[in-house]
Each structure stands twice: as structure tokens, then as C-alpha cells.
C-alpha positions in Angstrom: -0.3 0.0 0.3 1.7 3.2 -1.2 0.5 6.5 0.2 2.1 10.0 -0.6 1.5 13.9 -0.1 2.7 17.2 -1.3 2.9 19.1 1.8 1.8 22.7 2.1 2.4 25.2 5.1 4.3 21.8 6.6 5.5 21.8 10.7 8.9 21.7 11.2 11.8 19.8 12.9 13.3 22.0 15.4 16.1 20.7 17.2 17.9 16.9 17.5 20.3 14.9 19.5 22.1 11.7 19.0 24.3 9.8 21.1 26.3 6.9 21.2 28.1 5.0 24.5 31.9 5.4 24.9 32.9 2.0 23.7 34.0 1.2 20.2 34.6 -2.1 19.4 37.3 -2.4 16.2 35.6 -5.2 14.1 39.0 -5.7 12.9 40.1 -7.3 16.0 36.7 -9.4 16.1 37.5 -10.9 13.1 40.7 -12.0 14.1 39.3 -13.4 17.4 37.1 -15.4 14.8 39.2 -16.2 12.4 39.4 -20.0 13.6 35.9 -19.9 12.7 35.2 -18.0 9.1 32.5 -16.2 11.2 32.2 -12.7 12.0 31.9 -10.9 8.7 34.0 -8.2 7.5 36.3 -6.9 9.7 36.2 -3.1 8.8 35.2 0.2 11.2 33.6 0.0 14.8 31.1 -0.9 16.6 29.5 1.0 19.2 28.7 -1.1 22.2 26.8 0.3 25.3 27.8 -0.4 28.7 26.3 -2.6 31.2 24.6 -0.3 32.4 23.1 1.2 29.2 19.8 0.2 27.6 17.3 1.8 24.5 16.0 3.1 27.2 19.4 5.4 28.4 19.8 6.1 25.0 16.9 7.5 24.0 17.3 9.8 26.9 20.9 10.7 26.0 20.2 11.9 22.9 17.2 13.8 23.8 19.1 15.7 26.4 20.2 17.7 23.3 17.3 18.7 21.8 15.7 22.3 23.0 11.7 22.8 23.4 9.3 21.9 25.8 7.4 18.5 24.0 3.7 18.4 24.9 4.1 14.7 23.6 6.8 12.4 23.7 7.5 9.4 21.5 9.9 6.6 22.1 10.9 4.2 19.0 12.8 1.2 19.2 12.8 -2.7 18.6 14.4 -4.2 21.5 13.0 -2.0 24.2 13.5 -3.9 27.9 9.4 -4.2 28.7 6.3 -5.9 26.9 4.4 -4.0 29.4 5.8 -0.9 31.2 5.7 2.1 28.6 9.0 3.6 28.6 8.0 7.4 27.1 6.9 7.7 30.7 10.4 6.9 31.9 12.3 9.2 29.1 9.3 11.9 30.6 10.8 11.2 34.0 14.2 11.1 33.5 13.7 14.4 31.3 11.3 16.6 34.5 8.7 17.2 31.9 5.5 17.7 33.4 3.5 14.5 34.3 0.6 15.8 31.8 3.1 15.0 29.2 1.4 12.6 26.3 3.5 9.0 26.3 3.6 6.9 23.7 6.0 4.2 22.4 6.3 2.7 18.5 8.3 -0.4 17.2 7.7 -3.3 14.9 10.0 -1.8 12.0 13.2 -0.5 12.1 11.4 2.5 10.3 9.2 3.6 13.3 11.0 6.3 14.4 10.8 7.6 11.5 7.5 6.8 10.9 7.1 8.6 14.3 8.7 11.7 13.4 6.5 12.0 9.6 3.5 11.3 12.3 4.4 14.3 14.4 5.5 16.6 11.8 1.4 15.8 9.9 0.2 16.2 13.4 -0.1 19.5 15.6 1.6 20.0 18.9 5.3 19.9 20.0 5.8 16.6 20.2 9.7 14.8 21.0 10.6 11.8 18.8 13.2 9.9 21.0 14.9 6.2 19.9 17.4 4.0 21.3 18.4 0.5 19.9 20.6 -2.2 22.4 19.8 -5.6 20.1 20.8 -8.7 21.3 22.7 -11.0 19.2 24.7 -14.2 19.1 28.5 -14.6 19.3 29.7 -14.9 15.8 26.6 -13.8 13.7 28.0 -11.3 10.7 25.1 -9.0 12.0 26.6 -9.1 15.8 28.9 -7.1 14.9 27.4 -5.0 12.0 24.8 -3.7 14.0 25.2 -1.4 17.2 24.1 0.7 20.0 23.2 4.1 19.9 20.0 6.6 20.7 19.1 9.7 18.2 16.1 12.5 18.7 14.3 14.9 17.2 11.7 17.7 18.3 9.0 18.6 16.0 7.1 22.0 16.1 5.4 24.8 14.4 8.6 26.3 13.3 12.1 24.8 12.6 15.4 24.4 11.1 14.2 22.1 8.8 10.9 22.3 6.7 8.8 19.3 5.1 8.3 19.7 1.6 6.8 16.0 0.8 6.9 12.5 1.8 5.6 8.8 0.6 5.2 6.2 2.6 4.7 2.4 1.5 4.1 -1.0 3.8 4.9 -4.0 2.5 5.5 -7.1 4.6 9.0 -8.3 3.1 10.8 -10.2 5.6 14.8 -9.4 5.2 15.2 -9.4 8.9 13.2 -10.4 12.0 12.8 -10.7 15.4 10.6 -12.6 17.3 9.8 -13.5 21.3 10.9 -17.3 20.7 14.2 -15.6 18.9 15.2 -12.3 20.3 18.4 -12.5 18.4 17.2 -10.5 15.0 17.8 -13.5 12.5 18.4 -12.0 8.5 17.8 -13.7 5.2 20.1 -14.0 2.0 21.8 -10.9 1.4 21.3 -11.2 -2.6 17.5 -11.2 -2.4 17.5 -8.6 0.0 19.6 -6.1 -2.2 17.4 -7.4 -5.3 14.3 -6.7 -3.7 14.3 -4.1 -1.6 16.2 -1.3 -4.0 13.7 -1.7 -6.7 10.3 -2.4 -5.3 10.9 -0.8 -1.7 12.9 2.3 -1.5 13.5 3.7 -5.2 10.0 3.5 -6.0 9.4 5.4 -2.3 11.8 8.2 -3.0 10.8 8.4 -6.1 7.3 9.3 -5.0 8.4 11.8 -2.5 10.5 13.7 -4.7 7.6 13.8 -7.1 5.3 15.3 -3.7 7.7 17.7 -3.1 8.4 18.9 -6.9 12.2 18.0 -6.9 14.3 16.1 -9.2 17.2 13.8 -7.5 20.0 15.9 -7.9 18.1 19.1 -6.1 18.6 17.0 -3.1 21.8 18.0 -1.3 22.2 15.4 1.6 20.7 12.3 2.3 20.0 9.8 5.4 19.1 6.6 3.5 18.9 3.6 6.0 20.7 0.9 4.2 18.8 -2.5 5.1 22.2 -4.0 3.5 26.0 -2.1 3.9 26.9 -0.8 0.5 23.3 -0.6 -0.8 23.3 3.2 -1.1 25.2 3.2 -4.5 22.7 1.1 -6.2 19.9 3.8 -4.2 21.4 6.4 -6.0 21.8 5.3 -9.3 17.7 4.1 -9.4 16.8 8.1 -7.8 19.4 9.9 -9.6 20.8 11.6 -6.2 24.3 11.9 -6.1 24.0 13.2 -2.5 26.4 11.7 0.1 24.3 9.3 2.3 25.5 10.1 6.3 23.6 7.3 7.1 26.4 5.7 5.5 28.9 7.5 7.7 26.9 6.1 10.7 27.3 2.4 9.9 30.9 2.6 9.2 31.7 4.4 12.9 29.0 3.2 15.0 27.0 0.3 13.0 23.8 -0.1 12.1 21.3 1.5 14.6 18.0 -0.1 14.2 15.3 2.1 14.8 17.9 5.1 16.1 19.8 4.5 12.1 17.8 6.9 10.1 17.2 10.3 13.0 20.9 10.2 13.5 22.1 10.1 10.3 19.7 12.6 9.9 20.8 14.5 12.7 24.2 14.5 10.9 23.4 15.1 7.8 21.8 18.4 9.5 25.0 19.3 11.2 26.9 19.3 7.7 24.2 21.3 5.6 23.7 24.7 5.2 20.5 26.9 5.1 18.8 26.3 2.3 19.8 23.0 1.2 17.9 19.8 1.1 18.0 16.0 2.8 16.2 13.3 2.0 15.8 11.3 4.9 14.2 7.6 4.7 13.5 4.8 7.3 13.3 1.5 5.9 11.7 -1.8 7.2 8.3 -3.4 6.4 8.1 -0.9 3.8 9.9 2.8 4.0 9.0 5.9 4.5 10.8 9.2 2.6 11.1 12.9 3.8 12.4 15.7 1.6 13.4 18.2 3.6 14.7 21.9 3.7 17.0 23.2 6.3 16.0 26.8 6.7 18.5 27.7 9.6 21.8 25.9 11.5 20.1 22.7 13.2 19.7 23.3 17.0 21.4 20.0 18.4 23.1 18.5 15.3 26.3 19.0 16.6 26.4 16.0 18.7 26.5 13.5 16.0 29.2 15.1 14.9 30.6 14.9 18.5 29.1 11.0 19.0 31.3 9.8 15.9 34.4 11.5 17.2 34.3 10.4 20.9 35.0 7.2 22.2 36.9 5.0 23.6 38.1 2.3 20.5 39.0 -1.3 22.0 39.6 -5.0 20.9 38.8 -7.1 23.6 36.3 -9.5 21.9 35.3 -11.5 25.3 34.7 -8.2 26.7 32.3 -7.4 24.0 30.3 -10.6 24.5 30.3 -10.1 27.9 28.9 -6.3 27.7 26.5 -7.7 24.9 25.0 -10.3 26.9 25.9 -13.1 24.2 28.3 -14.8 26.8 27.5 -15.5 30.2 29.8 -15.2 32.8 30.3 -16.9 36.4 31.0 -13.7 38.6 30.9 -15.6 41.8 29.1 -15.6 45.1 28.8 -11.7 45.2 26.8 -11.5 42.4 24.7 -13.3 44.3 22.4 -10.8 45.7 18.6 -10.2 45.6 17.8 -6.7 43.6 14.4 -6.7 43.6 12.3 -3.6 42.8 9.4 -2.6 45.2 6.4 -0.7 42.8 5.5 1.0 46.8 8.9 2.5 46.5 9.0 3.4 42.8 5.4 5.3 43.2 6.9 7.1 46.2 10.3 8.0 44.8 10.6 7.0 41.4 9.5 10.2 39.4 12.3 12.1 41.9 15.2 9.4 41.4 14.8 8.7 37.6 14.7 12.8 37.0 17.4 13.6 39.8 15.0 16.0 41.7 16.6 17.5 44.8 15.6 20.2 47.2 16.5 23.2 47.9 15.7 24.6 51.0 14.7 27.7 53.4 18.5 28.8 53.5 19.2 28.0 49.8 21.0 24.7 50.7 20.7 22.2 48.4 20.3 18.1 49.2 19.1 14.7 47.6 17.3 13.2 48.1 14.8 15.6 49.1 13.1 15.1 53.1 11.0 16.8 55.5 13.4 18.0 57.6 16.5 19.4 55.5 20.1 18.1 56.3 21.2 21.8 57.6 22.8 21.3 61.1 20.8 23.9 62.1 17.6 23.2 60.6 14.7 23.4 63.4 11.8 21.6 61.4 10.0 20.3 58.5 10.7 23.1 55.7 9.4 23.9 52.4 11.2 22.2 49.4 12.1 23.9 46.2 12.5 21.3 43.6 16.2 21.6 42.0 16.8 19.3 38.7 20.6 18.4 39.4 21.2 15.9 35.9 21.8 19.1 34.5 23.8 20.8 36.8 28.0 20.4 36.6 29.9 18.9 39.7 33.8 17.7 40.4 34.3 14.3 42.3 35.6 14.9 46.0 36.4 11.5 46.4 37.1 8.0 44.5 37.1 4.5 45.1 37.9 1.8 42.1 36.4 -1.6 43.7 37.4 -5.1 42.7 35.0 -6.4 45.7 31.7 -5.1 44.7 30.3 -6.7 42.3 30.2 -5.4 39.0 29.2 -6.5 35.0 32.4 -4.3 33.9 35.2 -3.8 36.8 36.6 -2.2 38.7 33.4 -0.5 40.6 33.9 3.1 40.7 31.7 5.1 43.4 32.2 8.3 45.1 31.3 11.7 46.4 30.3 14.1 44.0 30.0 17.5 44.6 27.9 19.9 42.4 28.5 23.4 41.5 24.9 24.4 43.2 26.1 23.2 46.6 24.8 19.3 46.9 26.9 16.5 47.4 25.7 13.5 46.5 27.3 10.2 47.4 27.1 8.3 43.0 28.8 5.7 40.9 31.0 6.1 38.3 30.7 5.0 34.8 32.5 4.9 31.4 35.9 5.2 32.8 38.6 5.4 30.1 42.2 4.2 30.6 43.0 6.5 33.0 40.3 5.9 35.4 38.7 8.8 37.6 40.8 11.4 39.8 40.4 13.8 42.4 39.4 17.0 41.1 37.6 15.9 38.0 35.1 17.8 36.1 31.6 15.1 35.6 28.6 15.3 34.0 25.5 13.3 34.5 24.4 10.7 32.5 21.0 8.1 33.4 21.8 4.5 33.5 20.0 1.3 34.9 21.1 0.9 38.3 19.7 -2.4 39.3 18.4 -5.0 37.1 16.6 -7.8 38.3 17.5 -10.5 36.0 15.3 -13.5 38.1 12.1 -11.1 37.3 13.4 -9.4 34.5 13.0 -5.6 35.9 15.0 -2.5 36.3 15.4 0.5 37.7 17.2 3.3 36.8 19.1 6.3 38.1 21.9 8.9 37.2 25.5 8.1 37.4 28.7 10.6 36.8 30.5 10.1 34.0 33.7 12.1 32.2 32.4 15.9 31.3 34.3 15.3 28.3 35.2 11.9 26.1 38.3 11.4 24.4 38.7 11.6 20.6 38.7 8.7 19.0 42.3 7.4 17.8 43.3 5.6 14.2 42.0 2.3 13.5 
């Protein structure tokens, strides 16, 4: 089924955000580790690898933090979100400290779900944030395990913005090139040649041509592309079939981070927006069970777009294939008796304190002191009794390390366990876990920033809770391969 339209008086994308985990696996090192088996696929580029405490929700939140605006609705897009029955968009609303009246919706089912949600937002009314996050499981030795990657992307749609919609087209088709199910959660891919031959000629190229026609443009009128390729290297065939000679920035994302699933199209668009000039046009296309193609025109520099360039340039390369398998969940390690402790979360506790915890909301007492968590009686020594507390969000406040410990006795899936006292610039002091350590680790005086992470993961019940951890204020520039 095909749908298309030329847009008159369209709304616009007002800001974007992109986020990639710190760790980047060198695919060549993984290929060497798998050489004995002949498995693993191509050893070219790097793959973004989420930390043990990152998941699609945290990745989407980190990307959304780069957007600017006050959305009235939040849509979360993912094919690997952790819960079947718990609304992830509500967690994102709490993490961003948005009003509880903000509408929430999750979308899934295909890799183009985020692009589809973005198109819906552009055709609707109101201010909507579309956030996508992906951390798909994989089986060791599978080519998909290395070609895929972990990451997040976001876009905020408003009445006015930096990229306006000129035209669009949509095609729905149950073309099964890849699938995952509850019985088989690791994505299963069909034969690559079949995918190449069918998707270009019957799905992607026809949809792009319709979108261009509806926008009153030709392929030569497009200066930038962000097209999600179902198979690496397919852009050459798509370009030939559509007459578009512009670079496909989504290919750069795949080479540097891997295929980001539902987040890939939005991440590629953010990168294209960072490199585009006002007046230039961008083609955005999402693929999966069909295709959505959007033609947009840049009208001003895009807020938040620099986060995509920064995500590609900064990170920590590593070549330890066993560590990658452990982080990715493809290898179950025996961590000993210290890992055998109960992590059951109580729904009553989440109900009372969950919004303040996920939003990192502290309190300022009558004397101006900031503390976390809030309490009826302030921790100030001269406090005489209960005082009203003004909400203070700590997630966006700069901080530095006052004390630090690297512990190899406490259990963590990626030793050592870093923790210490964090001093916020607004005066609050919080004992916290640290994350995203590089080879140097952490030192007293280091500047840190807050990142939302998984706090606890109850493996027995399949439940997880979230809180903020302190990470280095700046990430290192990636070195050579």
C-alpha cells in the first residue's frame, strides 16, 4: 500500500540529538578473534557497544537531552526496548523532568518506526519529541552481531524550526529481510542478495521517487541524504535508481557505530543537518516492513546537530572480543557469590520516589542549601523542623569528584566498581557511582556530568530500575584504527 503527499504549510523539525556509547569495538580485532571459525563478517570500521548499565531507554534519553523545547508529547521508538508492558516513554518523560501531563506513546515493530513517528508528528499538531534507542541482542559469530550497533537519536517537531517538510511518501510491505521474535530475540537475517535485489527496486527507490515528485523536486535537487540501508553498500544502487548523487550520511553512521536500528535514520538525519547549509535539502528515509521517505529543506542551522558529529568523533576504541561478548550479553560469566544478591524493586518505592529518582530532582531548603534526596527536615545542621523544599534538577548541573574508590570486591559486570562523593556546583553533595571510565580512570577534582543509567537489573524477574551516574565531562577523541 502506497501513500504520499505534497505538504503545504508544513511544520518543521526544531532540534535534534544523537548519542553513542563510549565503547567502540574494532571490528578487525573481532574478526581476528573469530578467524578460526570463518565467522564474523567484514572486519571494517567500529561498532558502538553499550555499557552494561545502558539500554534503549538510557540511550534515547541521552539523545533527547540535546533537543531544545517543551514537548507536549513524547514518542519512544525501539525494536529492543526492555519491557513488553511498561511504557518507556513515561520513563523518558520522568528522566527529562517534563510535566506528568505530557502525553506518552511507544512505537515498535520495524526499524523505520522512529522515522514513521517523526512523519506523524510533522503531519499533526503540537510539539512532539521523538526519541529512539536501540541495543539489540546478538549471537556470537553472527555477522549481524558486529554490523549492528548501539545508540540513540531524537528529534523535536514544532510549528517552526530549522528543517521544514516539503513532501513525503510511504510504502507498507511485509518484506521479511530480518526479523526478531519473542521465541528468537536475536535478529535473524535472510539471504543478502535477495534483500539487495528486492528492497532497492520494489521498496526504497519507488518510495523515494514518489517523495521527490510530491515535493516537486528531482534527485539532483537533493544535497544530503540520510537513508537507512538494509544492507551495507546499498546506497550506490539506490542513488542510481533515484538520480540522487548526494552523500548518504547514514552510511557514515553505519561505518563508525554500526546499524542503529530504529535510531539509525534519525541519527543519520542529525549528521546530515550538522553538515547542511540553510537552503539545502535533505532526504530522510527509514526502512523496515516498507519505507517512509521525507524531503526536508534546511531553513537555519539545526540546534543539537553537533551532537551527531561529536558522537562519531569521541569514544574509546577497544579490541577485547570477550569483553564485548560479556557487555552485549552474548556470554554469561560466572561472577561468583558476590553477584548472587537480591535486586528486587518495590512498586511502592517507585511510586513514592521514582519520579524524583529518574528525574534526579533534589530540593533547596529555606536557607538555600541543595540536597539529594529531599527530606521533610533538611540535612542543614541548624534546621529546627520541617521546611518546604523547592525542586532542583541535578541532572544538568556541573559537578566535580571529591572522593573516589575503585573497588574490585563489589560486583559489577565491567570491573572495577567506581564510586565516590560528587560535589555539584549548586552546593549539593551526593554519593554516586561513576561510569564511562577510560584507561586513566577517575581522580579527585575531575569534572563530571550526569548520565542516566540502569541502576539495578533483577535478572530473576526481568525488571530494571534507573538512576544517574557521574561520567567524565568530556570524552576522548577516537584515535586511528
